[in-house]
C-alpha positions as CSV (number, residue, x, y, z in Angstrom):
1,M,4.8,21.4,-7.5
2,P,3.9,18.5,-5.3
3,R,2.9,15.3,-7.0
4,K,-0.9,14.6,-6.8
5,I,-1.6,11.2,-5.4
6,I,-4.6,9.1,-4.4
7,I,-3.9,6.5,-1.7
8,D,-5.9,3.3,-2.1
9,T,-5.6,1.3,1.2
10,D,-6.8,-1.3,3.7
11,P,-5.4,0.2,6.9
12,G,-3.5,-2.2,8.8
13,Q,-0.6,-0.9,10.7
14,D,1.9,-0.7,7.8
15,D,-0.8,1.1,5.7
16,A,-1.2,3.6,8.5
17,V,2.6,4.3,8.6
18,A,2.5,4.8,4.8
19,I,-0.4,7.3,5.1
20,L,1.4,9.2,7.8
21,L,4.6,9.3,5.7
22,A,2.7,10.8,2.8
23,L,0.8,13.3,4.9
24,A,4.0,14.4,6.5
25,S,5.5,15.3,3.1
26,P,3.2,18.0,1.7
27,Q,6.0,19.7,-0.3
28,E,6.4,16.6,-2.4
29,L,3.0,14.9,-2.2
30,E,-0.5,16.4,-2.5
31,V,-2.9,13.7,-1.2
32,L,-6.2,14.2,-3.0
33,S,-8.0,11.4,-1.0
34,I,-7.5,8.2,0.9
35,V,-9.8,5.5,-0.5
36,A,-10.5,2.4,1.6
37,V,-10.8,-1.1,0.3
38,A,-11.6,-4.5,1.9
39,G,-8.4,-6.4,2.7
40,N,-6.6,-6.6,6.0
41,V,-10.0,-6.5,7.6
42,G,-13.5,-5.6,6.3
43,L,-14.2,-2.4,4.5
44,E,-16.1,-0.7,7.3
45,R,-13.2,-1.1,9.8
46,N,-10.6,-0.2,7.1
47,A,-12.5,3.0,6.3
48,G,-12.7,3.9,10.0
49,N,-9.0,3.2,10.5
50,A,-8.2,5.5,7.6
51,L,-10.2,8.3,9.4
52,K,-8.3,7.6,12.6
53,V,-5.0,7.9,10.9
54,V,-5.9,11.1,9.1
55,E,-6.9,12.6,12.5
56,L,-3.7,11.4,14.1
57,S,-1.7,13.2,11.4
58,G,-3.5,16.5,12.0
59,R,-4.3,16.6,8.3
60,T,-8.1,16.5,8.5
61,D,-8.3,18.5,5.3
62,V,-7.7,15.2,3.4
63,P,-11.0,13.4,2.5
64,V,-11.5,9.7,3.0
65,H,-13.8,7.6,0.7
66,A,-14.9,4.0,1.1
67,G,-14.7,1.8,-1.9
68,C,-15.4,-1.9,-2.5
69,A,-16.4,-4.3,0.3
70,R,-15.4,-7.5,-1.4
71,P,-13.2,-8.8,-4.3
72,M,-14.4,-8.9,-7.8
73,R,-15.1,-12.6,-8.0
74,R,-14.0,-14.2,-4.8
75,T,-14.9,-14.4,-1.1
76,L,-13.0,-11.9,1.0
77,V,-9.9,-13.2,2.8
78,T,-8.7,-11.0,5.7
79,A,-5.7,-10.9,8.0
80,E,-6.8,-10.4,11.6
81,H,-4.2,-12.9,12.5
82,V,-1.5,-10.3,11.6
83,H,-3.3,-7.0,12.3
84,G,-5.6,-7.8,15.2
85,Q,-9.4,-7.7,15.2
86,T,-9.6,-3.9,14.5
87,G,-6.9,-4.1,11.7
88,L,-5.0,-1.4,13.7
89,D,-4.4,-3.1,17.0
90,G,-1.6,-1.6,19.2
91,P,-2.3,2.1,19.9
92,D,-5.5,3.2,21.4
93,L,-6.6,5.8,18.8
94,P,-9.8,7.7,19.6
95,A,-13.0,7.3,17.6
96,P,-12.8,9.7,14.6
97,K,-14.6,13.0,14.6
98,I,-14.3,13.4,10.8
99,A,-16.7,11.5,8.6
100,L,-16.4,9.5,5.3
101,Q,-17.3,11.3,2.1
102,P,-20.7,10.2,0.7
103,Q,-19.3,9.4,-2.7
104,H,-18.2,5.8,-3.5
105,G,-14.4,5.5,-3.7
106,V,-14.5,4.0,-7.2
107,D,-16.6,6.9,-8.5
108,F,-14.2,9.3,-6.9
109,I,-11.2,7.7,-8.6
110,V,-12.9,7.8,-12.0
111,E,-14.3,11.3,-11.8
112,T,-11.0,12.7,-10.4
113,L,-8.9,11.1,-13.2
114,M,-11.3,12.2,-15.9
115,A,-11.4,15.8,-14.6
116,A,-7.6,16.2,-14.3
117,E,-5.0,16.7,-17.0
118,P,-3.7,13.4,-18.4
119,G,-0.6,12.3,-16.4
120,A,-1.4,14.5,-13.4
121,I,-2.4,11.9,-10.8
122,T,-0.5,8.9,-9.4
123,L,-2.4,6.0,-7.8
124,C,-0.6,4.6,-4.7
125,T,-2.1,1.2,-3.8
126,L,-1.4,-0.4,-0.4
127,G,-4.0,-3.1,-0.4
128,P,-5.9,-5.4,-2.8
129,L,-6.5,-3.8,-6.2
130,T,-10.3,-4.1,-6.3
131,N,-11.1,-0.4,-6.4
132,I,-8.6,0.4,-9.1
133,A,-9.7,-2.6,-11.3
134,M,-13.4,-1.6,-10.8
135,A,-12.6,1.9,-11.9
136,L,-10.8,0.6,-15.0
137,V,-13.7,-1.6,-15.8
138,K,-16.3,1.2,-15.3
139,E,-14.3,3.8,-17.3
140,P,-11.5,2.4,-19.4
141,R,-10.6,5.9,-20.6
142,I,-8.9,6.5,-17.2
143,A,-6.0,4.1,-18.0
144,P,-4.0,6.5,-20.3
145,R,-4.7,9.4,-17.9
146,I,-2.9,7.8,-14.9
147,A,0.6,9.2,-14.4
148,E,1.7,6.0,-12.7
149,I,0.4,3.2,-10.4
150,V,2.8,2.6,-7.5
151,M,1.8,-0.6,-5.7
152,M,2.8,-2.6,-2.8
153,G,2.1,-6.1,-3.9
154,G,3.5,-9.3,-5.3
155,A,6.7,-11.2,-4.9
156,Y,9.1,-13.2,-7.0
157,F,12.2,-14.1,-5.2
158,E,10.4,-14.1,-1.9
159,V,7.5,-15.9,-3.5
160,G,4.6,-15.6,-1.0
161,N,3.4,-14.7,2.5
162,I,-0.3,-15.7,2.6
163,T,0.2,-18.9,0.5
164,P,3.6,-20.5,-0.5
165,T,3.3,-18.7,-3.8
166,A,1.2,-15.5,-3.3
167,E,1.6,-12.2,-1.6
168,F,-1.5,-11.1,0.4
169,N,-2.7,-8.0,-1.6
170,I,-2.6,-9.9,-4.9
171,Y,-4.0,-13.1,-3.5
172,V,-7.1,-11.4,-2.0
173,D,-8.2,-10.2,-5.5
174,P,-6.1,-11.8,-8.3
175,E,-8.6,-10.9,-11.0
176,A,-8.4,-7.2,-10.0
177,A,-4.6,-7.4,-10.1
178,D,-4.7,-9.0,-13.5
179,I,-6.9,-6.2,-14.9
180,V,-4.5,-3.5,-13.4
181,L,-1.3,-5.1,-14.7
182,R,-2.8,-5.3,-18.2
183,C,-4.2,-1.7,-18.2
184,G,-1.2,-0.1,-20.0
185,A,-0.5,2.6,-17.4
186,P,3.1,2.8,-16.0
187,I,3.4,0.6,-13.0
188,T,6.0,0.3,-10.3
189,M,5.7,-2.7,-8.0
190,L,7.1,-2.8,-4.4
191,P,7.1,-6.6,-3.8
192,L,8.0,-8.7,-0.8
193,D,11.5,-8.8,-2.3
194,V,11.9,-5.2,-1.2
195,T,9.8,-5.1,1.9
196,H,11.6,-8.1,3.4
197,Q,14.8,-6.0,3.3
198,V,13.4,-3.1,5.4
199,L,13.0,-4.7,8.8
200,T,11.7,-2.9,11.9
201,T,14.6,-3.8,14.2
202,R,14.5,-2.9,17.9
203,E,16.9,0.0,17.2
204,R,14.7,1.4,14.4
205,L,11.5,1.1,16.5
206,A,13.3,2.7,19.4
207,A,14.3,5.7,17.2
208,I,10.6,6.1,16.1
209,A,9.4,5.9,19.7
210,A,12.0,8.5,20.7
211,I,10.6,11.1,18.3
212,G,8.4,12.1,21.2
213,N,5.3,13.1,19.3
214,R,1.9,11.5,19.2
215,S,2.4,10.0,15.7
216,G,5.8,8.5,16.6
217,E,4.4,6.9,19.7
218,A,1.4,5.5,17.8
219,V,3.6,4.1,15.0
220,A,5.9,2.4,17.5
221,Q,2.9,0.8,19.2
222,M,1.4,-0.3,15.9
223,L,4.6,-1.9,14.7
224,A,5.4,-3.5,18.0
225,F,2.0,-5.2,17.7
226,S,2.0,-6.3,14.1
227,E,5.6,-7.5,14.0
228,R,5.1,-10.2,16.6
229,F,3.5,-12.4,13.8
230,D,6.4,-12.0,11.4
231,L,9.1,-12.4,14.1
232,A,7.7,-15.7,15.0
233,K,7.3,-16.7,11.3
234,Y,10.6,-15.6,9.9
235,G,12.9,-15.7,13.0
236,S,14.5,-12.4,11.8
237,D,15.8,-9.4,13.7
238,G,12.7,-7.4,12.7
239,A,9.5,-7.6,10.7
240,P,9.1,-6.4,7.1
241,L,7.5,-2.9,6.8
242,H,5.5,-3.3,3.5
243,D,3.4,-0.3,2.5
244,P,5.5,2.7,3.4
245,T,8.0,1.6,0.7
246,V,5.4,2.9,-1.9
247,I,5.6,6.4,-0.4
248,A,9.3,6.2,0.2
249,W,9.8,5.4,-3.5
250,L,7.9,8.5,-4.5
251,L,10.0,10.6,-2.1
252,R,13.4,8.9,-2.6
253,P,13.5,6.6,-5.7
254,E,17.3,6.4,-5.4
255,L,16.8,4.2,-2.3
256,F,15.5,1.4,-4.5
257,K,16.8,-0.8,-7.4
258,G,15.0,-2.9,-9.9
259,R,14.2,-3.3,-13.6
260,Q,11.5,-3.2,-16.2
261,C,10.1,-6.6,-16.8
262,N,6.9,-8.5,-17.6
263,V,4.7,-9.4,-14.6
264,A,1.7,-11.6,-15.0
265,I,-0.9,-12.7,-12.4
266,E,-1.9,-16.4,-12.0
267,T,-5.7,-16.5,-11.7
268,A,-6.6,-20.1,-12.6
269,S,-4.3,-22.5,-10.7
270,E,-5.5,-23.8,-7.3
271,L,-1.9,-24.3,-6.2
272,T,-0.5,-20.9,-7.3
273,V,-3.5,-18.5,-7.5
274,G,-2.4,-14.9,-6.9
275,M,1.2,-15.6,-7.9
276,T,3.0,-12.7,-9.5
277,V,5.1,-14.3,-12.2
278,A,7.9,-11.8,-12.9
279,D,10.1,-12.4,-16.0
280,Y,13.0,-10.7,-14.2
281,W,15.6,-12.3,-16.5
282,H,13.7,-11.4,-19.7
283,V,13.4,-15.0,-20.8
284,T,10.2,-14.3,-22.8
285,D,9.3,-11.5,-25.2
286,R,6.2,-10.6,-23.2
287,P,5.8,-6.8,-22.8
288,R,7.7,-5.2,-20.0
289,N,4.7,-3.8,-18.1
290,V,6.2,-3.3,-14.6
291,N,9.1,-1.5,-13.0
292,F,9.8,-4.4,-10.6
293,L,11.9,-3.3,-7.6
294,R,14.1,-5.8,-6.0
295,S,16.2,-4.1,-3.3
296,A,16.2,-1.2,-0.9
297,D,18.6,0.8,1.2
298,A,17.0,0.0,4.6
299,D,19.0,2.5,6.6
300,G,18.1,5.3,4.2
301,F,14.5,4.2,4.3
302,Y,14.2,4.3,8.1
303,A,16.1,7.7,8.2
304,L,13.5,9.1,5.8
305,L,10.6,7.6,7.8
306,T,11.9,8.8,11.2
307,E,12.6,12.3,9.9
308,R,9.1,12.7,8.3
309,L,7.2,11.3,11.3
310,A,9.0,13.9,13.4
311,R,7.1,16.6,11.4
312,L,3.7,15.4,12.6
313,P,1.8,16.3,15.8
């Protein structure tokens, strides 16, 4: 039986690759919906990008919902400087023919979790956590019904990428992240500590481009665009590939290593707002609320990604 998942996302390029990886893996993953949230760019563009990626995959049976257009308490911070004005610069993807579902994404999440058996649905979050937190606030009874929340977000040893101390997804809506991390559902976090180990080197990009299908070509173009920012910033051999690690962990958990520990979100400090404070060495007795992953097998990750992208149109 495939694992039922909802993907909550703000498609940027790495989100798009994560969505494609999930949609290319129907034997393991049943994608119930893709729900857009404001983050990398505004909600309207992110929702449109999600529709484009679904069409690219050929899986137009998967519905797309739009969720929250701004964080719970803060002004939206976006990342056009990384992802381009559209959020998905690089490939020239056609305007989508499929349409958004009329239902608000938060309502879809609540109703779907309440209608399903407890423990049947996993939430995969690739962007700010606004939609998930709003769902938890609107209907707290969903928390014990969630099988797991698998999130790309946070950092501890790598510290931050949008400020010196904060990772972008958490920084955009730290109050939402705080609500989610306190909700009591099982949580696995794919932080920068992992994503900075899975670099899109020239060889790996060339292997994706060489697949020869439409999806492989589009992914190569997306990543060639978005990596220019990180290459200049970090001076490394390739750029981190963040969001697909969430889907890769569901497909091949043996590619990753980490431990259960307490992770708390800083919401008050001007200097460190959005910081994920991970008690990785268990120096406090705070509850161990997160499976915090710290390392990844990069070659195994890219082998999986390339093999799955080859299954798409």
